[in-house]
C-alpha positions in Angstrom: 7.0 8.9 4.6 6.9 7.5 1.4 6.6 4.0 0.4 10.0 2.0 0.9 9.4 1.5 -3.2 9.1 4.8 -3.9 12.2 6.2 -1.3 14.0 3.1 -3.7 13.4 5.0 -6.9 13.5 8.1 -5.5 17.3 7.2 -3.8 18.4 6.3 -7.5 17.1 9.2 -9.2 19.3 11.1 -6.6 22.4 9.4 -7.2 22.0 9.7 -11.0 21.4 13.3 -10.8 24.8 13.4 -9.1 26.4 11.5 -11.6 26.8 8.0 -9.3 26.8 4.8 -10.4 24.1 2.7 -8.6 22.2 -0.7 -9.7 18.5 -1.5 -9.1 17.7 -5.3 -7.7 14.3 -6.6 -8.0 12.9 -9.8 -6.6 11.6 -11.4 -9.8 10.6 -15.1 -8.7 10.8 -17.4 -5.6 10.1 -20.9 -4.5 9.3 -21.9 -1.5 9.3 -19.8 1.5 10.8 -16.2 0.8 11.5 -13.1 3.3 10.5 -10.9 0.5 7.5 -11.2 -2.1 8.0 -10.8 -5.7 8.2 -7.1 -6.8 10.6 -6.0 -3.6 13.2 -3.6 -4.7 16.9 -2.5 -3.4 19.1 -0.1 -5.1 22.7 -0.3 -4.5 25.1 2.9 -4.7 29.0 3.0 -4.7 30.5 2.0 -1.9 27.7 -0.5 -1.5 25.0 2.0 -0.2 21.7 0.4 -0.2 18.2 1.2 0.5 15.1 -1.1 0.4 15.6 -5.4 0.9 15.1 -8.3 -1.3 16.0 -10.7 1.7 16.5 -10.8 5.4 19.6 -9.5 5.3 22.6 -12.0 3.9 21.7 -11.7 0.3 22.1 -7.5 0.7 25.6 -8.3 2.3 26.5 -10.4 -0.3 25.7 -7.9 -3.3 27.0 -5.3 -1.1 30.7 -7.0 -0.9 30.3 -7.8 -4.6 30.2 -3.8 -5.3 32.8 -3.2 -2.7 35.1 -5.7 -3.9 34.6 -5.3 -8.0 32.4 -2.2 -8.4 29.9 -1.7 -10.9 31.0 -3.7 -14.0 27.6 -5.0 -15.2 26.2 -2.9 -18.6 22.9 -4.8 -19.3 20.3 -6.6 -16.7 21.4 -9.8 -15.7 19.4 -12.4 -13.3 21.2 -13.6 -10.2 19.6 -17.1 -8.6 20.1 -17.1 -4.5 19.6 -20.8 -2.9 19.9 -23.3 -5.4 21.6 -25.6 -3.0 20.7 -26.3 0.5 24.4 -25.1 1.5 24.0 -21.7 -0.2 20.4 -21.3 1.3 21.5 -21.8 4.7 24.3 -19.5 4.0 22.1 -16.9 2.7 19.5 -17.0 5.5 17.0 -18.4 3.2 14.1 -21.1 4.8 14.3 -24.5 4.1 13.4 -25.1 0.5 13.5 -21.3 -0.3 15.0 -19.8 -3.5 14.9 -16.5 -5.1 16.0 -14.8 -8.2 16.7 -11.4 -8.7 17.0 -9.0 -11.4 20.2 -6.8 -11.1 20.0 -3.5 -13.5 22.7 -1.3 -13.8 21.1 2.4 -14.3 21.5 4.9 -16.6 19.5 7.6 -18.5 17.9 4.9 -20.5 16.2 3.5 -17.2 14.1 6.7 -17.3 13.6 6.7 -13.2 12.7 10.4 -13.0 10.2 9.9 -15.7 8.5 6.8 -13.7 8.6 9.0 -10.4 7.4 12.2 -12.2 4.3 10.2 -13.3 3.6 8.5 -10.2 3.7 11.8 -8.3 0.9 12.5 -10.7 -1.1 9.6 -8.9 -0.7 7.3 -12.3 -0.7 3.8 -12.3 2.7 3.0 -14.6 3.6 -0.1 -16.6 7.7 -0.1 -16.6 8.7 -2.9 -19.1 12.5 -3.3 -19.2 14.3 -4.8 -21.9 16.5 -7.3 -21.0 19.3 -7.5 -23.5 19.6 -4.2 -23.8 18.3 -2.4 -20.6 16.2 -0.1 -22.8 12.8 1.1 -20.5 8.9 2.0 -22.1 6.4 3.5 -19.7 2.9 3.3 -20.2 -0.1 4.1 -17.8 -2.5 1.2 -17.2 -6.0 1.1 -15.7 -5.2 -2.2 -13.4 -2.4 -3.2 -11.4 -0.8 -6.1 -14.0 1.8 -7.1 -11.5 5.3 -8.5 -12.0 5.8 -10.7 -15.3 9.4 -11.8 -16.4 9.4 -13.4 -19.9 12.8 -14.1 -21.9 12.8 -10.7 -23.5 11.2 -8.0 -20.9 10.8 -7.7 -17.0 7.4 -6.1 -16.4 6.6 -4.2 -13.3 3.7 -2.2 -12.2 4.2 0.7 -10.1 1.7 2.9 -8.5 1.5 6.0 -6.1 1.3 5.4 -2.6 -1.9 3.7 -1.1 -4.5 6.6 0.4 -6.6 6.5 3.5 -9.4 9.2 4.2 -10.7 9.1 7.7 -13.5 11.1 8.5 -12.9 12.2 11.9 -10.1 13.4 14.1 -11.2 11.7 17.3 -9.3 9.3 19.4 -9.7 6.3 17.3 -8.8 8.0 14.0 -5.3 8.9 15.5 -4.9 5.0 16.5 -6.0 4.4 13.0 -3.9 6.7 11.0 -0.8 5.7 13.1 -1.0 2.4 11.9 -1.8 3.5 8.5 1.4 5.4 8.2 3.2 2.5 9.8 2.1 0.4 6.5 2.7 3.3 4.4 -0.7 4.8 3.4 -0.7 8.3 2.5 -3.2 9.2 4.8 -5.3 12.3 5.3 -7.9 12.9 8.2 -11.0 15.1 7.4 -12.8 17.1 10.0 -14.2 20.4 9.8 -14.9 20.3 14.0 -12.6 22.7 15.2 -12.5 21.5 18.9 -11.5 17.7 17.1 -9.4 18.9 14.6 -7.0 21.8 16.2 -6.1 19.1 19.2 -5.0 16.4 16.7 -1.3 15.7 17.5 0.1 12.9 14.8 2.6 14.1 12.2 2.8 12.9 8.7 -1.3 13.4 8.1 -3.0 15.6 6.1 -5.2 17.4 8.2 -8.6 18.7 6.2 -11.2 21.3 7.4 -13.1 20.9 4.6 -16.6 19.4 4.8 -16.3 15.5 3.7 -18.1 15.3 0.6 -16.0 17.8 -0.7 -12.9 16.4 0.3 -13.9 12.8 -1.4 -14.3 15.0 -4.6 -11.3 16.7 -4.4 -9.2 13.3 -3.4 -11.0 12.1 -6.7 -10.3 8.5 -5.2 -9.3 5.8 -7.1 -8.7 1.9 -6.7 -6.0 2.5 -4.2 -8.1 4.7 -2.0 -9.8 3.7 1.1 -12.5 5.3 3.5 -13.6 5.0 6.6 -16.2 7.2 8.6 -15.5 7.3 12.1 -17.6 10.7 13.4 -20.8 8.6 14.5 -22.2 12.1 13.6 -24.7 11.3 10.6 -24.2 14.7 9.4 -20.6 14.1 8.7 -20.1 10.5 8.0 -23.1 10.0 5.4 -21.8 13.3 3.4 -18.7 11.6 3.0 -20.6 8.0 2.2 -22.5 9.2 -0.4 -19.5 10.8 -2.5 -17.3 7.8 -1.5 -19.7 4.4 -2.7 -20.0 6.3 -6.3 -15.9 5.8 -6.7 -13.5 3.7 -7.5 -12.3 3.3 -3.6 -11.5 -0.2 -3.0 -12.8 0.2 0.8 -15.4 2.4 2.1 -16.9 1.9 5.4 -18.1 3.3 8.5 -18.2 2.5 12.2 -21.0 2.0 14.6 -23.5 -0.7 16.2 -25.4 -2.9 13.9 -28.3 -0.7 14.4 -26.7 2.7 13.7 -25.2 0.6 10.4 -29.0 0.0 9.5 -30.5 3.5 9.9 -27.5 4.5 8.0 -28.1 2.1 4.6 -31.8 3.2 5.1 -30.7 6.7 5.0 -28.3 6.3 2.1 -31.4 4.9 -0.3 -32.8 8.2 0.1 -30.0 9.5 -1.9 -28.8 9.2 -5.6 -27.1 5.8 -5.0 -28.1 2.4 -6.6 -28.7 -0.7 -4.5 -24.9 -1.9 -5.9 -23.2 1.1 -4.3 -25.0 1.0 -0.8 -24.1 -2.8 -0.8 -20.6 -2.0 -1.0 -20.5 -0.1 2.2 -18.8 -2.0 5.2 -20.1 -1.8 8.5 -20.0 -2.2 11.5 -16.0 -2.0 10.1 -13.4 -4.3 11.3 -12.8 -7.7 11.8 -14.4 -9.8 14.5 -11.1 -9.8 17.5 -13.5 -9.0 20.5 -11.7 -5.3 20.2 -13.1 -3.0 22.8 -10.5 0.0 23.2 -9.6 2.5 20.6 -6.2 1.1 19.8 -7.9 -2.4 19.4 -10.6 -1.6 17.1 -8.1 0.3 14.9 -6.2 -2.4 14.5 -9.6 -4.5 13.7 -10.4 -1.7 11.0 -7.0 -1.6 9.3 -6.8 -5.5 8.9 -9.7 -5.4 7.2 -9.0 -2.7 4.9 -5.3 -4.4 4.0 -7.2 -7.8 3.5 -9.5 -6.3 0.9 -6.3 -4.2 -0.4 -4.6 -7.4 -0.8 -7.7 -9.6 -2.5 -8.6 -11.9 0.4 -11.5 -12.8 0.8 -12.2 -13.0 4.2 -15.0 -15.5 5.9 -18.3 -14.3 7.0 -17.5 -16.0 10.5 -15.3 -12.9 11.3 -17.0 -10.0 10.2 -18.2 -8.2 12.9 -21.8 -7.8 11.7 -21.9 -11.4 11.3 -20.5 -12.0 15.0 -22.7 -10.4 16.3 -25.7 -11.2 14.8 -25.3 -14.7 15.5 -24.4 -13.7 19.3 -27.1 -11.4 19.8 -25.4 -8.7 20.8 -24.5 -4.7 19.9 -21.7 -2.7 21.2 -20.8 0.1 19.7 -18.1 -1.6 17.7 -15.7 -5.0 17.4 
């Protein structure tokens, strides 16, 4: 399963390759409450076909109606604002006080959509710069996500490959965690050299590896859009992955287990070629404390922490699993 943004871009490329007209709509600014964040994209094809979304549906309906009634008339990018008046906001289903500004871009060869997709396929982070006056596009590889920036002359957007999640272990909890991650558009790899676990895996859409965990970590070339979670409870497997993952640029590295096991794990890691700063990156016990007991509940706890870190949210210490267990004075296997 592809991310929505890549699906939108790939649909545009397909339409263009078939000689069909299409437009790319991007949310460039919002005021007040908005159904979709800045950077959300929608592709509109001939006859009003759409992929993606920029609102709860009413704005899409209006854009479709315009195409169906008038066809594609734009030659250059155009800014369009919805929700300027309370009546308009109500008409288009925007929350109270909500206003949304869209950039509608007629696509052509100069839009360089296939080039962008090719760069994303190479796991490169790309800034796409659209000149508003001409519709010309430039693409440059960047080291950090620069987000979206609209000036008087250009729209700059950052596009990256899918976020990746590497799960060590193919047990029951891994299946629940992988399922949630797939729904959140992560590219999921499950690594387990143990045949008895790996061969009973039943979730589609996941890459399954039988290699040793440290080899998989190195092969994946983890970057700032990668997370790693060790779930086997077997130090011979979990520690191998963590040793390499903690040296990488992965934005999240964690391991399941009790406080006692987590302390022992950190002690083991000090015996290897890791700095204290690298060891401190390890999150464990993983997850936020929600009183979870069952494998699916624990998977929710883990994924919630991963998403928070991904989105740059600084979690209060009071909801960290390790902190709650320290204060409460108990130590169960996990959250």
